[in-house]
SEPA-462408 format. One record per residue (C-alpha): x, y, z; residue number from 0. Coordinates in Angstrom, 3 decimals. Layout:
<rs>
+----------+----------+----------+-----+
|        X |        Y |        Z | num |
+----------+----------+----------+-----+
|        X |        Y |        Z | NUM |
...
+----------+----------+----------+-----+
</rs>
This chain:
<rs>
+----------+----------+----------+-----+
|        X |        Y |        Z | num |
+----------+----------+----------+-----+
|    0.081 |    0.004 |    0.061 |   0 |
|    1.292 |    3.568 |   -0.820 |   1 |
|    1.956 |    5.900 |    1.930 |   2 |
|   -0.405 |    8.876 |    1.673 |   3 |
|    1.627 |   11.717 |    2.763 |   4 |
|   -0.743 |   14.380 |    1.121 |   5 |
|   -4.405 |   12.840 |    1.247 |   6 |
|   -6.087 |   15.961 |    0.040 |   7 |
|   -5.245 |   15.777 |   -3.733 |   8 |
|   -6.619 |   12.223 |   -3.715 |   9 |
|   -9.850 |   13.412 |   -2.220 |  10 |
|  -10.297 |   16.051 |   -4.675 |  11 |
|   -9.884 |   13.807 |   -7.361 |  12 |
|  -12.711 |   11.538 |   -6.119 |  13 |
|  -14.786 |   14.558 |   -5.263 |  14 |
|  -15.068 |   15.475 |   -8.934 |  15 |
|  -16.720 |   12.064 |   -9.866 |  16 |
|  -18.937 |   11.965 |   -6.754 |  17 |
|  -20.073 |   15.428 |   -7.626 |  18 |
|  -20.972 |   14.312 |  -11.068 |  19 |
|  -23.128 |   11.208 |  -10.032 |  20 |
|  -25.009 |   13.184 |   -7.366 |  21 |
|  -25.802 |   15.931 |   -9.786 |  22 |
|  -27.414 |   13.253 |  -11.949 |  23 |
|  -29.496 |   12.429 |   -9.218 |  24 |
|  -31.413 |   15.745 |   -9.398 |  25 |
|  -30.441 |   17.279 |  -12.813 |  26 |
|  -33.178 |   15.546 |  -14.622 |  27 |
|  -36.038 |   17.060 |  -12.398 |  28 |
|  -35.511 |   20.454 |  -14.121 |  29 |
|  -35.687 |   18.687 |  -17.521 |  30 |
|  -38.718 |   16.742 |  -17.033 |  31 |
|  -41.278 |   18.845 |  -18.784 |  32 |
|  -38.945 |   18.990 |  -21.846 |  33 |
|  -38.378 |   15.333 |  -21.775 |  34 |
|  -42.063 |   14.794 |  -21.650 |  35 |
|  -42.558 |   16.930 |  -24.499 |  36 |
|  -39.740 |   15.662 |  -26.603 |  37 |
|  -40.341 |   11.811 |  -26.005 |  38 |
|  -44.142 |   12.171 |  -25.820 |  39 |
|  -44.676 |   10.682 |  -22.372 |  40 |
|  -46.387 |   11.580 |  -19.080 |  41 |
|  -45.532 |   12.640 |  -15.511 |  42 |
|  -45.483 |    9.056 |  -14.085 |  43 |
|  -43.351 |    7.715 |  -16.989 |  44 |
|  -40.830 |   10.622 |  -16.817 |  45 |
|  -40.397 |   10.053 |  -13.113 |  46 |
|  -39.248 |    6.661 |  -13.768 |  47 |
|  -36.258 |    8.286 |  -15.431 |  48 |
|  -35.222 |    9.387 |  -11.979 |  49 |
|  -36.464 |    6.239 |  -10.023 |  50 |
|  -34.818 |    3.822 |  -12.385 |  51 |
|  -31.494 |    5.784 |  -11.742 |  52 |
|  -31.879 |    5.865 |   -7.959 |  53 |
|  -33.074 |    2.302 |   -7.648 |  54 |
|  -30.207 |    0.867 |   -9.675 |  55 |
|  -27.877 |    3.101 |   -7.528 |  56 |
|  -29.157 |    2.006 |   -4.282 |  57 |
|  -29.585 |   -1.704 |   -4.618 |  58 |
|  -25.927 |   -2.738 |   -5.354 |  59 |
|  -24.341 |   -0.341 |   -2.815 |  60 |
|  -24.059 |   -2.978 |   -0.170 |  61 |
|  -22.078 |   -5.268 |   -2.467 |  62 |
|  -20.115 |   -2.705 |   -4.349 |  63 |
|  -18.503 |   -1.410 |   -1.087 |  64 |
|  -17.173 |   -5.036 |   -0.301 |  65 |
|  -15.994 |   -5.083 |   -3.880 |  66 |
|  -13.937 |   -2.110 |   -3.380 |  67 |
|  -12.274 |   -3.792 |   -0.257 |  68 |
|  -11.636 |   -7.028 |   -2.334 |  69 |
|  -10.483 |   -5.527 |   -5.686 |  70 |
|   -9.184 |   -2.076 |   -4.457 |  71 |
|  -11.364 |    1.132 |   -4.108 |  72 |
|   -9.309 |    2.859 |   -6.810 |  73 |
|  -10.000 |   -0.085 |   -9.356 |  74 |
|  -13.541 |   -0.259 |   -8.624 |  75 |
|  -14.084 |    3.549 |   -8.758 |  76 |
|  -12.277 |    3.841 |  -12.234 |  77 |
|  -14.634 |    0.795 |  -13.520 |  78 |
|  -17.710 |    2.476 |  -12.312 |  79 |
|  -16.788 |    5.804 |  -13.667 |  80 |
|  -16.132 |    4.289 |  -17.172 |  81 |
|  -19.630 |    2.632 |  -16.880 |  82 |
|  -21.366 |    5.831 |  -15.866 |  83 |
|  -19.617 |    7.962 |  -18.575 |  84 |
|  -20.443 |    5.555 |  -21.437 |  85 |
|  -24.120 |    5.129 |  -20.211 |  86 |
|  -24.392 |    8.806 |  -20.127 |  87 |
|  -23.778 |    8.781 |  -23.824 |  88 |
|  -26.647 |    6.114 |  -24.243 |  89 |
|  -29.060 |    8.348 |  -22.211 |  90 |
|  -28.332 |   11.315 |  -24.435 |  91 |
|  -28.880 |    9.211 |  -27.709 |  92 |
|  -32.185 |    7.465 |  -26.298 |  93 |
|  -35.108 |    8.056 |  -28.790 |  94 |
|  -38.033 |    6.789 |  -26.429 |  95 |
|  -38.704 |    6.738 |  -22.791 |  96 |
|  -38.275 |    3.039 |  -22.410 |  97 |
|  -34.828 |    3.219 |  -23.648 |  98 |
|  -33.945 |    6.301 |  -21.416 |  99 |
|  -35.231 |    4.592 |  -18.579 | 100 |
|  -32.990 |    1.490 |  -19.337 | 101 |
|  -29.924 |    3.691 |  -19.908 | 102 |
|  -30.468 |    5.471 |  -16.693 | 103 |
|  -30.361 |    2.197 |  -14.817 | 104 |
|  -27.169 |    1.195 |  -16.211 | 105 |
|  -25.800 |    4.733 |  -15.201 | 106 |
|  -27.135 |    3.987 |  -11.771 | 107 |
|  -25.150 |    0.810 |  -11.693 | 108 |
|  -21.921 |    2.793 |  -12.426 | 109 |
|  -22.673 |    5.348 |   -9.621 | 110 |
|  -23.167 |    2.521 |   -7.268 | 111 |
|  -19.754 |    1.238 |   -8.104 | 112 |
|  -18.126 |    4.590 |   -7.393 | 113 |
|  -19.937 |    6.111 |   -4.290 | 114 |
|  -18.752 |    3.722 |   -1.453 | 115 |
|  -15.120 |    4.157 |   -2.446 | 116 |
|  -15.233 |    7.813 |   -1.891 | 117 |
|  -16.239 |    7.540 |    1.669 | 118 |
|  -14.059 |    4.400 |    2.182 | 119 |
|  -10.840 |    6.222 |    0.917 | 120 |
|  -11.685 |    9.053 |    3.364 | 121 |
|  -11.756 |    6.635 |    6.412 | 122 |
|   -8.382 |    5.088 |    5.238 | 123 |
|   -6.283 |    7.986 |    4.480 | 124 |
|   -7.418 |   10.601 |    6.933 | 125 |
|   -6.790 |    9.981 |   10.715 | 126 |
|  -10.252 |   10.087 |   12.655 | 127 |
|   -9.405 |   13.423 |   14.482 | 128 |
|   -8.550 |   15.045 |   10.962 | 129 |
|  -11.586 |   13.645 |    9.379 | 130 |
|  -14.103 |   16.486 |   10.145 | 131 |
|  -12.764 |   18.683 |    7.213 | 132 |
|  -12.522 |   15.845 |    4.863 | 133 |
|  -16.170 |   14.722 |    5.564 | 134 |
|  -17.118 |   18.514 |    5.591 | 135 |
|  -16.056 |   18.454 |    1.870 | 136 |
|  -17.592 |   15.189 |    1.280 | 137 |
|  -20.749 |   16.553 |    2.671 | 138 |
|  -20.567 |   19.916 |    0.899 | 139 |
|  -20.018 |   17.996 |   -2.166 | 140 |
|  -23.197 |   16.071 |   -1.691 | 141 |
|  -25.386 |   18.966 |   -0.681 | 142 |
|  -24.211 |   21.268 |   -3.363 | 143 |
|  -24.360 |   18.767 |   -6.098 | 144 |
|  -27.923 |   17.866 |   -5.116 | 145 |
|  -28.916 |   21.754 |   -5.377 | 146 |
|  -26.705 |   22.633 |   -8.343 | 147 |
|  -28.012 |   19.833 |  -10.424 | 148 |
|  -31.163 |   21.524 |  -11.372 | 149 |
|  -29.305 |   24.953 |  -12.076 | 150 |
|  -26.887 |   23.191 |  -14.451 | 151 |
|  -29.736 |   21.182 |  -15.996 | 152 |
|  -31.751 |   24.360 |  -16.672 | 153 |
|  -28.994 |   25.957 |  -18.522 | 154 |
|  -28.281 |   23.003 |  -20.574 | 155 |
|  -32.021 |   22.249 |  -21.356 | 156 |
|  -32.501 |   25.703 |  -22.580 | 157 |
|  -29.331 |   26.345 |  -24.517 | 158 |
|  -28.640 |   22.790 |  -26.061 | 159 |
|  -31.542 |   20.518 |  -25.298 | 160 |
|  -32.421 |   17.916 |  -22.696 | 161 |
|  -29.854 |   15.412 |  -24.052 | 162 |
|  -27.142 |   17.580 |  -23.038 | 163 |
|  -27.814 |   16.941 |  -19.275 | 164 |
|  -26.247 |   13.560 |  -20.141 | 165 |
|  -23.674 |   14.430 |  -22.921 | 166 |
|  -21.941 |   16.848 |  -20.462 | 167 |
|  -21.008 |   14.109 |  -18.310 | 168 |
|  -18.642 |   12.675 |  -20.952 | 169 |
|  -15.807 |   15.339 |  -20.843 | 170 |
|  -16.222 |   15.529 |  -16.971 | 171 |
|  -15.820 |   11.824 |  -16.716 | 172 |
|  -12.899 |   11.695 |  -18.769 | 173 |
|  -11.066 |   14.469 |  -16.595 | 174 |
|  -12.223 |   12.616 |  -13.434 | 175 |
|  -10.741 |    9.430 |  -14.612 | 176 |
|   -7.252 |   10.951 |  -15.391 | 177 |
|   -7.339 |   12.628 |  -11.988 | 178 |
|   -8.390 |    9.496 |  -10.171 | 179 |
|   -5.856 |    7.370 |  -12.020 | 180 |
|   -2.994 |    9.710 |  -11.134 | 181 |
|   -3.801 |   10.944 |   -7.759 | 182 |
|   -5.741 |    8.104 |   -5.864 | 183 |
|   -3.506 |    5.636 |   -4.080 | 184 |
|   -3.853 |    1.889 |   -4.530 | 185 |
|   -4.714 |    0.926 |   -1.235 | 186 |
|   -4.309 |   -2.521 |    0.345 | 187 |
|   -7.104 |   -5.058 |   -0.455 | 188 |
|   -8.988 |   -7.544 |    1.872 | 189 |
|  -10.590 |  -10.789 |    0.652 | 190 |
|  -14.369 |  -10.985 |    0.937 | 191 |
|  -17.042 |  -13.536 |    0.054 | 192 |
|  -20.134 |  -12.135 |   -1.431 | 193 |
|  -23.604 |  -12.825 |   -0.206 | 194 |
|  -25.498 |  -13.469 |   -3.370 | 195 |
|  -28.739 |  -14.651 |   -1.523 | 196 |
|  -28.683 |  -11.184 |    0.496 | 197 |
|  -28.311 |   -9.328 |   -2.820 | 198 |
|  -31.046 |  -11.013 |   -4.422 | 199 |
|  -33.361 |  -10.612 |   -1.296 | 200 |
|  -32.659 |   -6.764 |   -0.900 | 201 |
|  -32.876 |   -6.214 |   -4.840 | 202 |
|  -36.284 |   -7.975 |   -5.214 | 203 |
|  -37.659 |   -6.486 |   -2.013 | 204 |
|  -36.622 |   -2.750 |   -2.997 | 205 |
|  -38.005 |   -3.120 |   -6.601 | 206 |
|  -41.345 |   -4.484 |   -5.417 | 207 |
|  -41.801 |   -1.874 |   -2.909 | 208 |
|  -40.593 |    1.063 |   -5.130 | 209 |
|  -42.779 |   -0.164 |   -8.125 | 210 |
|  -45.892 |   -0.654 |   -5.921 | 211 |
|  -45.594 |    2.739 |   -4.481 | 212 |
|  -44.908 |    4.766 |   -7.752 | 213 |
|  -47.369 |    2.912 |   -9.855 | 214 |
|  -50.115 |    2.600 |   -7.199 | 215 |
|  -52.140 |    5.754 |   -8.384 | 216 |
|  -51.780 |    4.580 |  -11.992 | 217 |
|  -53.675 |    1.374 |  -11.207 | 218 |
|  -56.109 |    3.118 |   -8.654 | 219 |
|  -54.186 |    0.967 |   -5.915 | 220 |
|  -56.015 |   -2.009 |   -7.278 | 221 |
|  -55.208 |   -4.905 |   -9.741 | 222 |
|  -52.347 |   -4.715 |  -12.034 | 223 |
|  -52.683 |   -7.912 |  -13.889 | 224 |
|  -54.665 |  -11.209 |  -12.856 | 225 |
|  -54.107 |  -11.844 |   -9.113 | 226 |
|  -51.325 |   -9.363 |   -9.031 | 227 |
|  -52.318 |   -6.101 |   -7.197 | 228 |
|  -50.495 |   -2.908 |   -6.072 | 229 |
|  -50.815 |   -3.740 |   -2.546 | 230 |
|  -49.663 |   -7.346 |   -3.018 | 231 |
|  -46.500 |   -6.029 |   -4.484 | 232 |
|  -45.882 |   -3.532 |   -1.685 | 233 |
|  -46.367 |   -6.126 |    0.968 | 234 |
|  -44.137 |   -8.695 |   -0.938 | 235 |
|  -41.513 |   -6.046 |   -0.974 | 236 |
|  -41.656 |   -5.595 |    2.665 | 237 |
|  -41.627 |   -9.188 |    3.336 | 238 |
|  -38.452 |   -9.758 |    1.103 | 239 |
|  -36.844 |   -6.901 |    2.960 | 240 |
|  -37.663 |   -8.530 |    6.229 | 241 |
|  -36.342 |  -11.931 |    4.993 | 242 |
|  -33.175 |  -10.018 |    4.033 | 243 |
|  -32.694 |   -8.753 |    7.570 | 244 |
|  -33.353 |  -12.084 |    8.973 | 245 |
|  -30.818 |  -13.742 |    6.600 | 246 |
|  -28.241 |  -10.980 |    7.776 | 247 |
|  -28.659 |  -12.124 |   11.252 | 248 |
|  -28.425 |  -15.834 |   10.807 | 249 |
|  -26.099 |  -16.371 |    7.909 | 250 |
|  -22.806 |  -18.081 |    8.710 | 251 |
|  -20.860 |  -16.265 |    5.857 | 252 |
|  -19.892 |  -12.714 |    5.508 | 253 |
|  -23.172 |  -10.652 |    5.721 | 254 |
|  -23.691 |   -7.662 |    3.544 | 255 |
|  -24.972 |   -5.755 |    6.456 | 256 |
|  -23.205 |   -6.448 |    9.649 | 257 |
|  -26.182 |   -5.784 |   11.920 | 258 |
|  -23.889 |   -5.345 |   15.036 | 259 |
|  -23.005 |   -1.971 |   13.773 | 260 |
|  -26.485 |   -0.733 |   14.484 | 261 |
|  -25.695 |   -1.416 |   18.173 | 262 |
|  -23.745 |    1.897 |   17.826 | 263 |
|  -26.187 |    4.339 |   18.854 | 264 |
|  -25.023 |    7.277 |   16.849 | 265 |
|  -24.456 |    5.108 |   13.706 | 266 |
|  -28.088 |    3.871 |   13.824 | 267 |
|  -29.514 |    7.513 |   14.411 | 268 |
|  -27.254 |    8.866 |   11.668 | 269 |
|  -28.551 |    6.251 |    9.090 | 270 |
|  -32.195 |    6.940 |    9.942 | 271 |
|  -31.505 |   10.936 |    9.565 | 272 |
|  -29.720 |   10.517 |    6.190 | 273 |
|  -32.651 |    8.280 |    4.980 | 274 |
|  -35.017 |   11.210 |    5.604 | 275 |
|  -32.609 |   13.728 |    3.978 | 276 |
|  -32.240 |   11.648 |    0.638 | 277 |
|  -36.174 |   11.139 |    0.690 | 278 |
|  -36.897 |   15.011 |    1.056 | 279 |
|  -34.290 |   16.315 |   -1.204 | 280 |
|  -35.330 |   14.057 |   -4.129 | 281 |
|  -38.991 |   14.491 |   -3.325 | 282 |
|  -39.108 |   18.374 |   -3.027 | 283 |
|  -37.577 |   19.088 |   -6.522 | 284 |
|  -40.336 |   17.438 |   -8.605 | 285 |
|  -43.445 |   19.318 |   -7.463 | 286 |
|  -41.359 |   22.549 |   -7.352 | 287 |
|  -39.912 |   22.334 |  -10.919 | 288 |
|  -43.412 |   21.383 |  -12.339 | 289 |
|  -44.864 |   24.432 |  -10.791 | 290 |
|  -42.184 |   26.815 |  -11.910 | 291 |
|  -42.588 |   25.631 |  -15.657 | 292 |
|  -45.973 |   24.432 |  -16.029 | 293 |
|  -47.840 |   27.281 |  -13.725 | 294 |
|  -45.424 |   30.040 |  -13.953 | 295 |
|  -44.225 |   29.572 |  -17.579 | 296 |
|  -40.722 |   29.715 |  -16.641 | 297 |
|  -38.002 |   28.107 |  -18.905 | 298 |
|  -35.823 |   25.504 |  -17.473 | 299 |
|  -32.960 |   27.957 |  -16.915 | 300 |
|  -35.366 |   30.367 |  -15.098 | 301 |
|  -36.702 |   27.916 |  -12.709 | 302 |
|  -33.302 |   26.568 |  -12.084 | 303 |
|  -32.001 |   30.036 |  -11.117 | 304 |
|  -34.524 |   30.016 |   -8.418 | 305 |
|  -32.067 |   27.438 |   -6.632 | 306 |
|  -29.257 |   29.949 |   -6.737 | 307 |
|  -29.692 |   31.151 |   -3.103 | 308 |
|  -29.931 |   27.528 |   -1.965 | 309 |
|  -26.723 |   26.605 |   -3.681 | 310 |
|  -24.671 |   29.623 |   -2.597 | 311 |
|  -25.771 |   29.306 |    1.081 | 312 |
|  -24.775 |   25.616 |    1.299 | 313 |
|  -21.658 |   25.901 |   -0.740 | 314 |
|  -20.203 |   28.867 |    1.430 | 315 |
|  -21.322 |   27.517 |    4.816 | 316 |
|  -20.758 |   23.732 |    4.338 | 317 |
|  -16.787 |   23.974 |    4.859 | 318 |
|  -17.280 |   26.114 |    7.971 | 319 |
|  -19.701 |   23.485 |    9.439 | 320 |
|  -17.272 |   20.728 |    8.492 | 321 |
|  -14.616 |   22.406 |   10.844 | 322 |
|  -17.228 |   23.192 |   13.461 | 323 |
|  -18.425 |   19.721 |   13.990 | 324 |
|  -14.785 |   18.663 |   15.122 | 325 |
|  -15.205 |   20.929 |   18.015 | 326 |
|  -18.601 |   20.939 |   19.071 | 327 |
|  -21.521 |   18.147 |   19.472 | 328 |
|  -22.744 |   17.498 |   15.801 | 329 |
|  -26.274 |   16.988 |   17.347 | 330 |
|  -27.015 |   20.743 |   17.904 | 331 |
|  -26.007 |   21.790 |   14.422 | 332 |
|  -27.946 |   18.702 |   12.782 | 333 |
|  -31.141 |   19.396 |   14.574 | 334 |
|  -31.241 |   23.016 |   13.752 | 335 |
|  -30.555 |   22.216 |   10.150 | 336 |
|  -33.470 |   19.677 |   10.095 | 337 |
|  -35.918 |   22.121 |   11.537 | 338 |
|  -34.907 |   24.878 |    9.192 | 339 |
|  -35.201 |   22.559 |    6.160 | 340 |
|  -38.739 |   21.662 |    7.245 | 341 |
|  -39.589 |   25.249 |    7.799 | 342 |
|  -38.425 |   26.206 |    4.347 | 343 |
|  -40.180 |   23.592 |    2.489 | 344 |
|  -43.601 |   24.493 |    4.300 | 345 |
|  -43.040 |   28.034 |    3.552 | 346 |
|  -42.467 |   27.178 |   -0.181 | 347 |
|  -45.598 |   25.228 |   -0.020 | 348 |
|  -47.613 |   28.017 |    1.287 | 349 |
|  -46.391 |   30.315 |   -1.693 | 350 |
|  -47.295 |   27.948 |   -4.454 | 351 |
|  -50.327 |   29.626 |   -6.268 | 352 |
|  -50.481 |   31.291 |   -9.546 | 353 |
|  -50.272 |   34.863 |   -8.391 | 354 |
|  -47.417 |   34.811 |   -5.802 | 355 |
|  -44.685 |   37.313 |   -6.695 | 356 |
|  -41.883 |   35.126 |   -8.031 | 357 |
|  -39.197 |   36.699 |   -5.964 | 358 |
|  -40.603 |   35.615 |   -2.683 | 359 |
|  -39.634 |   32.186 |   -3.494 | 360 |
|  -35.980 |   33.163 |   -3.200 | 361 |
|  -36.436 |   33.562 |    0.430 | 362 |
|  -37.104 |   29.935 |    1.490 | 363 |
|  -34.470 |   29.017 |   -1.201 | 364 |
|  -31.898 |   30.646 |    0.817 | 365 |
|  -33.191 |   29.267 |    3.987 | 366 |
|  -32.870 |   25.739 |    2.573 | 367 |
|  -29.267 |   26.273 |    1.611 | 368 |
|  -28.533 |   27.338 |    5.198 | 369 |
|  -30.488 |   24.245 |    6.407 | 370 |
|  -28.672 |   21.904 |    4.194 | 371 |
|  -25.329 |   23.127 |    5.123 | 372 |
|  -25.965 |   22.080 |    8.714 | 373 |
|  -27.038 |   18.610 |    7.868 | 374 |
|  -24.633 |   16.851 |    5.635 | 375 |
|  -21.256 |   17.094 |    7.529 | 376 |
|  -22.729 |   16.555 |   10.992 | 377 |
|  -24.544 |   13.343 |    9.759 | 378 |
|  -21.531 |   11.970 |    7.810 | 379 |
|  -19.164 |   12.547 |   10.808 | 380 |
|  -21.512 |   11.133 |   13.315 | 381 |
|  -22.090 |    7.976 |   11.447 | 382 |
|  -18.458 |    6.929 |   11.190 | 383 |
|  -16.848 |    8.639 |   14.113 | 384 |
|  -17.566 |    6.018 |   16.800 | 385 |
|  -16.892 |    3.047 |   14.558 | 386 |
|  -13.666 |    1.131 |   15.099 | 387 |
|  -10.974 |    0.942 |   12.180 | 388 |
|  -12.131 |   -2.561 |   11.040 | 389 |
|  -15.666 |   -1.238 |   10.652 | 390 |
|  -15.344 |    1.893 |    8.934 | 391 |
|  -15.664 |    0.566 |    5.538 | 392 |
|  -18.758 |   -1.498 |    6.156 | 393 |
|  -20.318 |    1.491 |    7.896 | 394 |
|  -19.556 |    3.786 |    4.953 | 395 |
|  -21.217 |    1.332 |    2.582 | 396 |
|  -24.427 |    0.974 |    4.762 | 397 |
|  -24.535 |    4.819 |    5.367 | 398 |
|  -24.512 |    5.465 |    1.459 | 399 |
|  -27.128 |    2.737 |    1.056 | 400 |
|  -29.577 |    4.141 |    3.379 | 401 |
|  -29.175 |    7.565 |    1.969 | 402 |
|  -30.016 |    6.123 |   -1.644 | 403 |
|  -32.866 |    4.039 |   -0.356 | 404 |
|  -34.461 |    7.282 |    1.105 | 405 |
|  -33.842 |    8.921 |   -2.340 | 406 |
|  -35.519 |    6.175 |   -4.261 | 407 |
|  -38.422 |    5.999 |   -1.942 | 408 |
|  -38.789 |    9.649 |   -2.040 | 409 |
|  -39.040 |    9.487 |   -5.903 | 410 |
|  -41.649 |    6.944 |   -5.704 | 411 |
|  -43.741 |    8.272 |   -2.929 | 412 |
|  -43.822 |   11.995 |   -4.587 | 413 |
|  -44.879 |   10.436 |   -7.830 | 414 |
|  -47.721 |    8.645 |   -6.222 | 415 |
|  -48.811 |   11.857 |   -4.091 | 416 |
|  -48.566 |   14.106 |   -7.083 | 417 |
|  -50.808 |   11.828 |   -9.260 | 418 |
|  -53.229 |   11.647 |   -6.172 | 419 |
|  -53.451 |   15.387 |   -5.599 | 420 |
|  -53.853 |   16.082 |   -9.220 | 421 |
|  -56.849 |   13.713 |   -9.501 | 422 |
|  -58.260 |   15.331 |   -6.388 | 423 |
|  -57.681 |   19.146 |   -7.212 | 424 |
|  -57.964 |   19.178 |  -11.027 | 425 |
|  -61.312 |   19.542 |  -12.874 | 426 |
|  -62.646 |   16.039 |  -13.843 | 427 |
|  -60.814 |   14.683 |  -16.748 | 428 |
|  -58.281 |   17.505 |  -16.768 | 429 |
|  -55.526 |   15.706 |  -14.507 | 430 |
|  -54.669 |   13.250 |  -17.384 | 431 |
|  -53.979 |   16.340 |  -19.727 | 432 |
|  -51.989 |   18.112 |  -17.107 | 433 |
|  -49.898 |   15.179 |  -16.428 | 434 |
|  -48.816 |   14.971 |  -20.044 | 435 |
|  -48.305 |   18.567 |  -20.534 | 436 |
|  -44.997 |   19.942 |  -21.965 | 437 |
|  -45.751 |   23.670 |  -21.841 | 438 |
|  -47.464 |   26.269 |  -19.662 | 439 |
|  -50.970 |   25.249 |  -18.509 | 440 |
|  -54.175 |   26.931 |  -19.584 | 441 |
|  -55.202 |   29.604 |  -16.976 | 442 |
|  -58.168 |   27.747 |  -15.672 | 443 |
|  -56.017 |   24.851 |  -14.711 | 444 |
|  -53.215 |   26.610 |  -13.031 | 445 |
|  -54.915 |   27.137 |   -9.659 | 446 |
|  -55.717 |   23.451 |   -9.035 | 447 |
|  -52.283 |   22.422 |  -10.409 | 448 |
|  -50.561 |   24.850 |   -8.011 | 449 |
|  -52.642 |   23.558 |   -5.075 | 450 |
|  -51.763 |   19.831 |   -5.964 | 451 |
|  -47.998 |   20.771 |   -6.146 | 452 |
|  -48.126 |   22.801 |   -2.934 | 453 |
|  -49.753 |   19.903 |   -1.007 | 454 |
|  -47.185 |   17.478 |   -2.359 | 455 |
|  -44.436 |   19.674 |   -0.875 | 456 |
|  -45.793 |   18.904 |    2.659 | 457 |
|  -44.511 |   15.353 |    2.418 | 458 |
|  -40.697 |   16.000 |    2.232 | 459 |
|  -41.309 |   18.655 |    4.862 | 460 |
|  -42.841 |   16.228 |    7.393 | 461 |
|  -40.225 |   13.475 |    6.303 | 462 |
|  -37.182 |   15.634 |    6.930 | 463 |
|  -38.603 |   16.671 |   10.506 | 464 |
|  -38.399 |   12.974 |   11.466 | 465 |
|  -34.794 |   13.175 |   10.652 | 466 |
|  -34.357 |   16.092 |   13.144 | 467 |
|  -35.936 |   13.853 |   15.758 | 468 |
|  -33.407 |   11.233 |   15.286 | 469 |
|  -30.429 |   13.607 |   15.409 | 470 |
|  -31.823 |   14.937 |   18.574 | 471 |
|  -30.808 |   11.606 |   20.204 | 472 |
|  -27.254 |   11.686 |   19.003 | 473 |
|  -24.840 |   10.908 |   21.849 | 474 |
|  -21.605 |   13.229 |   22.054 | 475 |
|  -18.939 |   11.175 |   19.982 | 476 |
|  -16.271 |    9.540 |   22.001 | 477 |
|  -12.712 |   10.772 |   21.943 | 478 |
|  -10.754 |    9.370 |   18.996 | 479 |
|   -7.973 |    7.953 |   21.328 | 480 |
|  -10.880 |    5.898 |   23.081 | 481 |
|  -12.060 |    4.277 |   19.814 | 482 |
|   -8.358 |    3.429 |   18.654 | 483 |
|   -7.180 |    1.963 |   21.974 | 484 |
|   -5.312 |   -1.242 |   21.337 | 485 |
|   -5.403 |   -0.692 |   17.450 | 486 |
|   -2.201 |   -1.110 |   15.624 | 487 |
|   -2.030 |    1.068 |   12.499 | 488 |
|   -1.364 |   -0.721 |    9.247 | 489 |
|    1.683 |    0.009 |    7.180 | 490 |
|    1.194 |    3.079 |    5.037 | 491 |
|   -1.421 |    4.681 |    7.349 | 492 |
|   -1.127 |    8.369 |    7.959 | 493 |
|    1.216 |    9.719 |   10.717 | 494 |
|   -1.669 |   10.851 |   12.691 | 495 |
|   -3.303 |    7.477 |   12.797 | 496 |
|    0.029 |    5.780 |   13.699 | 497 |
|    0.536 |    8.154 |   16.599 | 498 |
|   -2.981 |    7.623 |   17.893 | 499 |
|   -2.489 |    3.893 |   17.984 | 500 |
|    1.060 |    4.087 |   19.561 | 501 |
|   -0.419 |    6.026 |   22.434 | 502 |
|   -2.068 |    2.843 |   23.595 | 503 |
+----------+----------+----------+-----+
</rs>
């Protein structure tokens, strides 16, 4: 293993690719109306472009983290980056909605190979007491990417067409590949056996649950085909996920999810909190951009610029928060962040009618940026700080998985809620036409559509508040030297880590 004398260049190289894949989690939201128009599809189908990506991203994360340990995090990151970049080309050249959804699923698989490696490398090349700023950068990257995605998407859609939200990944992917090849060290590998039954149970369970939730309104929460119904799919999904947990508890081999990690209080609570964050960030953008473009007649660029205050506040404040959480209890920062995020979403919801002065939306947008800057770094630091050295990699994989599961459930749930509220608030027979609209709605439909979108925003506001409740029970993280007592640092570890282990 190479000695990492200067870990920051390696981290910056990984952050570029990490930024790109997270941007693709949200960049499609601003392009949805144009994709609907260009590919002649409806709201529920176009939301699958996001859901397919998030589902294919979330399901393999548990095993791709272990693959990084077995084959080297650098190697798996580069393979995943190649898959992601090539599938981005495929997305851009897709001529129908089915092909785009399939290409997005492959893109999600590439992202799943990359993400665990970024957090695992941080835990291996930064000493725990120096990890706060590194996690701050990681958290800032996640937060800013998920906010900047719509802004970048708006500019590209208006200037070049929706296809370019995918084509732009190609040059970025090439640069990210070259940087990672040169700057990321080849770390020591560890042999692992892969729990194929666990992968199958979790994959089937998640797919059935997400499909049932997202397609429920389309089938009126009834029969899909023959004896198969929406509720039978949802119940079957839950059963498969329960069987997955049971299997993880009883398997004699190497479990995908070491359940003993959840005995660590802060790890369990941080995973609960980040799940709500993934859910809410994904869910909030869909009704908001439909409102901006279909009710207010904004172009994708104009609607994306409404997110500028959010991105600015989050980007500027996140590095300071990263340093702060090394000195204070992360609980206080995170709880305030979650409360402010819920307030900002409810505030936005209350403004969503056809006559609200558009500049008023900039105020909750700025508050949302302040809120998110106080969430990402405290949660990522809290999740891994109290785990021992041998547990950090598995912990990072689980943390990333729960975040993505939150995102894919958020995408599915908001799709179902939007469809339900459109049916309730739009004139009889008009909701189907509104769901397939590609331009500004006729004036007589705008009030009902606005109300439906505003009501949909209440869901992410409520869910993210649950994340604040979980964060309120964080225990103060133990001192680093207490965690590393009796631990012998491996050859090539940072000097700070060696000195921490030598003190015991």
